[in-house]
C-alpha positions as CSV (number, residue, x, y, z in Angstrom):
1,M,-5.9,15.7,-41.3
2,T,-9.3,13.5,-41.2
3,E,-8.7,12.8,-44.7
4,N,-5.1,11.6,-44.1
5,H,-5.8,8.9,-41.0
6,H,-9.0,7.8,-43.2
7,S,-6.4,7.2,-45.8
8,S,-3.8,5.1,-43.3
9,A,-6.4,3.3,-41.8
10,S,-7.3,2.1,-44.9
11,G,-3.8,1.1,-46.3
12,V,-3.8,-1.1,-42.5
13,L,-7.4,-2.9,-43.4
14,T,-5.9,-3.4,-46.7
15,A,-3.0,-4.9,-45.8
16,G,-3.9,-7.3,-42.8
17,A,-6.7,-8.3,-45.6
18,M,-4.1,-9.3,-47.7
19,A,-2.0,-11.2,-45.1
20,R,-5.3,-12.9,-44.8
21,L,-5.7,-13.8,-48.5
22,L,-1.5,-14.9,-48.7
23,M,-2.1,-17.2,-45.7
24,G,-5.0,-18.8,-46.5
25,A,-3.0,-19.5,-50.3
26,V,-0.3,-20.9,-48.1
27,F,-2.7,-23.2,-46.0
28,V,-4.7,-24.6,-49.2
29,I,-1.7,-25.3,-51.6
30,A,0.0,-27.1,-48.1
31,G,-2.9,-29.3,-47.4
32,I,-3.5,-30.1,-51.2
33,A,0.2,-31.0,-51.4
34,K,-0.2,-33.3,-48.8
35,S,-3.3,-34.5,-50.1
36,Y,-1.9,-35.6,-53.1
37,E,1.2,-37.1,-51.3
38,P,-0.4,-38.7,-48.3
39,V,2.5,-41.5,-48.6
40,V,5.4,-39.1,-48.2
41,F,3.3,-37.3,-45.4
42,Y,2.7,-40.3,-43.7
43,W,7.0,-40.8,-43.1
44,E,7.4,-37.6,-42.2
45,A,4.6,-37.5,-39.4
46,I,6.4,-40.4,-38.2
47,S,9.9,-39.0,-37.8
48,Y,8.4,-36.4,-35.7
49,V,6.3,-39.0,-34.1
50,E,9.5,-40.9,-33.3
51,L,10.8,-37.8,-32.4
52,L,8.6,-37.1,-30.0
53,D,9.4,-40.4,-27.8
54,A,6.4,-42.0,-29.2
55,S,6.0,-46.4,-28.3
56,R,6.7,-47.2,-31.5
57,E,3.8,-49.2,-31.4
58,I,1.4,-46.6,-32.1
59,W,3.8,-45.0,-34.6
60,P,1.2,-46.2,-37.8
61,Q,-2.0,-45.0,-35.8
62,L,0.0,-41.2,-34.7
63,G,1.1,-41.7,-38.7
64,R,-2.5,-42.0,-39.5
65,L,-3.6,-39.3,-37.9
66,A,-1.6,-37.1,-38.7
67,L,-3.2,-37.4,-42.4
68,V,-6.1,-35.4,-41.0
69,L,-4.1,-32.0,-41.3
70,A,-3.5,-32.2,-44.5
71,P,-7.7,-31.8,-45.2
72,L,-8.0,-29.6,-42.5
73,E,-5.1,-26.8,-43.3
74,V,-7.4,-26.8,-47.1
75,F,-10.6,-25.8,-44.8
76,I,-9.5,-23.4,-43.0
77,G,-7.1,-21.9,-45.7
78,A,-10.6,-21.9,-47.8
79,A,-11.8,-20.2,-44.9
80,L,-9.5,-17.8,-44.4
81,I,-9.5,-16.6,-48.4
82,A,-13.2,-16.0,-47.8
83,C,-13.3,-14.4,-44.6
84,W,-16.0,-17.6,-43.1
85,R,-16.3,-17.6,-39.5
86,P,-13.2,-15.4,-38.4
87,R,-14.1,-15.7,-34.7
88,I,-13.7,-19.4,-34.8
89,I,-10.8,-20.0,-38.0
90,M,-8.8,-17.1,-37.1
91,P,-7.7,-19.0,-33.7
92,V,-7.6,-22.0,-35.0
93,A,-5.4,-21.0,-37.7
94,T,-3.3,-19.7,-34.8
95,A,-3.6,-21.8,-32.8
96,M,-2.2,-24.2,-35.8
97,M,0.7,-22.3,-36.8
98,V,1.8,-22.8,-32.7
99,L,2.0,-25.9,-33.0
100,F,3.8,-26.3,-36.4
101,I,6.3,-23.9,-34.6
102,G,6.7,-26.0,-31.6
103,I,7.0,-29.0,-33.7
104,T,9.7,-27.7,-35.7
105,A,11.7,-26.0,-32.4
106,F,11.5,-29.0,-31.3
107,A,12.8,-30.9,-34.4
108,W,15.8,-28.1,-34.6
109,Q,16.6,-28.2,-30.9
110,Q,17.1,-31.6,-31.4
111,D,19.2,-30.8,-34.6
112,A,17.0,-33.4,-36.3
113,Q,17.7,-34.7,-39.5
114,I,14.1,-35.0,-41.2
115,D,12.9,-33.0,-44.1
116,C,10.0,-30.6,-42.3
117,G,6.7,-31.8,-45.2
118,C,5.0,-28.7,-43.7
119,F,4.6,-27.9,-48.0
120,G,4.6,-32.4,-48.5
121,T,7.1,-32.8,-52.3
122,L,6.3,-29.2,-53.5
123,T,9.9,-28.2,-51.0
124,E,12.5,-30.0,-49.0
125,R,13.4,-27.7,-46.0
126,T,15.1,-28.5,-42.3
127,P,13.6,-28.0,-39.3
128,G,15.7,-24.8,-38.9
129,E,14.6,-23.9,-42.2
130,A,10.5,-24.1,-41.5
131,L,10.7,-22.7,-38.0
132,L,11.8,-19.3,-40.0
133,E,9.3,-19.4,-41.9
134,D,6.6,-20.5,-39.5
135,L,7.2,-17.4,-37.5
136,F,6.7,-15.2,-40.1
137,M,3.4,-16.7,-41.5
138,L,2.1,-16.7,-37.0
139,A,3.3,-13.0,-38.0
140,L,1.4,-12.5,-41.2
141,L,-1.6,-14.4,-39.6
142,L,-2.1,-11.9,-36.4
143,V,-2.1,-9.1,-39.0
144,A,-4.4,-10.4,-40.8
145,W,-6.7,-11.4,-37.3
146,R,-6.1,-8.0,-36.0
147,W,-6.9,-6.2,-39.4
148,G,-7.5,-8.5,-41.7
149,T,-11.2,-9.4,-40.7
150,T,-13.1,-6.2,-41.2
151,R,-13.1,-6.4,-45.3
152,W,-14.7,-8.8,-47.8
153,T,-16.4,-10.9,-45.5
154,A,-18.6,-13.6,-46.2
155,S,-21.5,-12.7,-44.5
156,S,-23.5,-11.1,-47.0
157,W,-22.3,-14.5,-49.1
158,P,-24.5,-17.6,-48.9
159,P,-22.3,-20.1,-50.3
160,A,-19.7,-19.7,-48.7
161,Q,-19.8,-22.1,-46.2
162,R,-20.7,-24.8,-48.6
163,L,-18.0,-23.8,-51.3
164,V,-15.7,-23.8,-47.3
165,V,-16.6,-27.2,-46.5
166,G,-16.2,-28.5,-50.6
167,A,-13.1,-27.7,-50.4
168,G,-12.4,-29.6,-47.3
169,V,-14.2,-32.5,-48.5
170,V,-13.0,-32.6,-52.1
171,A,-8.9,-32.5,-50.2
172,L,-10.3,-35.6,-47.5
173,G,-11.5,-37.6,-50.9
174,L,-8.4,-36.8,-52.8
175,L,-6.4,-38.3,-49.2
176,V,-8.4,-41.0,-49.2
177,L,-8.0,-42.3,-53.0
178,R,-4.0,-41.3,-52.8
179,F,-3.3,-43.7,-49.8
180,A,-5.5,-46.1,-49.3
181,P,-4.5,-48.4,-52.4
182,E,-0.7,-48.0,-50.5
183,S,-1.9,-49.4,-47.5
184,E,0.7,-52.7,-48.0
185,R,3.4,-50.3,-49.2
186,V,3.4,-48.4,-45.6
187,A,3.0,-51.6,-43.8
188,S,6.2,-52.6,-45.8
189,S,8.0,-49.8,-46.2
190,D,8.5,-47.7,-49.6
191,L,11.0,-50.3,-51.3
192,K,8.8,-52.4,-52.8
193,A,9.0,-53.3,-56.5
194,G,7.0,-51.5,-58.8
195,V,6.9,-48.3,-56.6
196,R,8.2,-45.1,-58.3
197,L,10.1,-43.0,-55.4
198,T,9.5,-39.6,-55.1
199,D,10.7,-36.7,-53.4
200,I,14.2,-38.4,-52.3
201,E,16.6,-35.6,-51.8
202,L,20.4,-37.0,-51.9
203,K,22.9,-34.9,-50.6
204,G,27.0,-35.4,-50.8
205,L,26.0,-36.3,-54.2
206,E,26.4,-33.7,-56.9
207,G,24.8,-35.0,-60.5
208,V,22.7,-38.2,-60.1
209,D,19.3,-38.3,-60.1
210,L,17.3,-41.3,-59.1
211,R,14.3,-40.3,-61.4
212,E,16.6,-41.1,-64.5
213,G,18.8,-43.7,-65.3
214,A,19.6,-47.4,-63.5
215,Y,21.1,-47.5,-60.4
216,L,22.0,-49.9,-58.1
217,I,20.9,-48.8,-54.6
218,E,22.0,-49.6,-51.1
219,V,19.9,-48.8,-48.0
220,F,22.6,-48.5,-44.8
221,S,24.3,-47.8,-41.9
222,P,27.7,-46.8,-41.3
223,R,27.4,-47.9,-38.0
224,C,25.7,-51.4,-38.7
225,G,28.2,-54.9,-39.0
226,R,26.2,-56.8,-41.5
227,C,26.5,-53.3,-43.9
228,K,30.2,-53.0,-43.0
229,A,30.6,-57.4,-44.7
230,T,28.6,-56.0,-47.5
231,V,31.2,-53.4,-48.8
232,P,33.5,-56.4,-50.5
233,K,30.9,-57.6,-52.5
234,L,29.8,-54.2,-53.4
235,N,33.5,-53.2,-53.9
236,D,33.6,-55.8,-56.9
237,W,30.7,-55.3,-58.6
238,A,31.8,-51.2,-59.1
239,D,34.4,-52.8,-60.4
240,T,32.8,-55.3,-62.4
241,P,32.0,-54.0,-66.2
242,G,27.8,-54.3,-67.4
243,L,26.5,-53.5,-63.8
244,P,24.4,-50.8,-62.9
245,Q,25.8,-47.6,-60.7
246,I,26.0,-48.0,-57.0
247,I,24.2,-45.5,-54.9
248,A,24.7,-46.0,-51.6
249,L,22.2,-44.4,-49.0
250,N,22.2,-43.8,-45.3
251,E,20.9,-41.0,-42.5
252,F,23.9,-39.5,-41.4
253,P,24.4,-36.0,-42.8
254,P,27.5,-35.3,-45.5
255,D,29.8,-34.2,-42.9
256,S,29.2,-36.9,-40.3
257,P,32.2,-38.5,-38.2
258,Y,30.4,-41.9,-38.2
259,L,30.4,-41.3,-41.7
260,A,33.6,-40.2,-42.1
261,E,35.2,-43.1,-40.0
262,F,33.4,-46.1,-42.3
263,V,34.8,-44.3,-45.2
264,E,38.3,-44.8,-43.6
265,Q,37.8,-48.1,-42.7
266,M,35.6,-49.4,-44.7
267,R,37.2,-47.8,-48.4
268,P,33.9,-48.4,-50.5
269,R,34.7,-47.6,-54.6
270,Y,31.3,-46.7,-54.8
271,K,29.2,-43.6,-54.3
272,I,27.3,-42.5,-51.0
273,A,24.6,-40.1,-50.3
274,S,22.7,-38.9,-47.3
275,V,19.3,-38.5,-47.2
276,S,16.9,-37.4,-44.6
277,S,15.6,-40.1,-41.6
278,S,12.6,-39.6,-43.2
279,D,13.7,-41.1,-46.5
280,F,15.8,-43.6,-44.6
281,M,12.5,-44.9,-42.4
282,R,10.5,-45.7,-45.8
283,L,13.1,-47.1,-47.3
284,T,13.8,-49.3,-44.2
285,W,10.5,-49.6,-42.5
286,R,9.9,-53.3,-40.9
287,H,13.1,-54.2,-43.0
288,G,16.4,-53.5,-41.4
289,Y,19.2,-53.1,-43.1
290,P,21.3,-53.4,-45.4
291,R,19.1,-53.3,-48.4
292,L,19.4,-53.6,-52.1
293,A,16.9,-52.5,-54.8
294,Y,17.7,-52.2,-58.6
295,I,16.2,-48.9,-60.0
296,E,15.4,-47.6,-63.5
297,D,14.5,-44.1,-63.9
298,G,12.5,-44.1,-60.5
299,V,10.7,-47.4,-60.2
300,I,11.9,-50.0,-58.3
301,Q,12.7,-53.0,-60.5
302,R,13.7,-55.3,-57.9
303,V,14.6,-55.8,-53.7
304,W,16.8,-57.7,-51.5
305,E,17.5,-58.3,-48.5
306,H,20.7,-58.4,-46.4
307,N,20.5,-62.4,-46.4
308,Q,19.5,-62.4,-49.7
309,M,21.8,-60.9,-52.1
310,P,21.8,-61.4,-55.9
311,S,24.8,-62.3,-58.2
312,V,26.8,-61.2,-60.9
313,A,24.7,-62.7,-63.7
314,E,21.5,-61.8,-62.1
315,L,22.5,-58.1,-62.0
316,K,23.9,-58.3,-65.6
317,K,20.8,-60.1,-67.1
318,L,18.6,-56.8,-65.1
319,G,20.9,-54.4,-66.6
320,S,20.6,-55.9,-69.9
321,S,17.2,-56.5,-70.0
């Protein structure tokens, strides 16, 4: 009886330790992914800031503040793996997860069409999908907190503190090195010549990969009068041989009644795809819409605003260069 009891207790402690190690790895991967692509995470954070009804003037400051989450996640994850200072780290990690759950639950309740941003560009999930994952991870953290900190602690491992702090510092350095050179790009949107578009998921359109081939991209809204006025010109371009394929991007879901009304009323003869609100915002920030861009193999070559439409000859020259 005693032997069975000890075996059962040992199994529970092992499960708790495994939960702690797993969540440590999750935190580290999520933090590194955000630190490596901080611009993408910045715009995803801005979408949540907008959802929380913050003043537009402070969006950039709050977006930059949110970037601190990336190295903090790496720090917390490394501490979980090393079981360093568990009495502090476990409550902090759990509080962070509760915060994530609260934000994603609010976004899901608002039916927001935004990316979770939890793992940077590694994967895209809706707030509803992220909410389920976060609830599961919260359960793992609670198991780790209760049973996963009594074994393999770092109390007898002097280098643990240096490794944990070092991991956070490295992630912070990576974040700064990757984000600082893009300050101008962030200030004027992601739709800028020379920028490689990353993490743009096209919904409602199969068989198109913006990373391969040449495309003329329009960023538009089906409720925008100026956007509707450009449809005849885009239809003419779509019927003109020698011009790049036209893909129009909007932030409404593919089954949106606004999009259906736009298609029925305007009869566009080019392809239309939906992107997340985060992606739409980063392509239109401080410029509005419609906007046009010529893209080759995912790299933006030229950008035109609504009052600077190119000529057919100019587009043919771009396509043949």
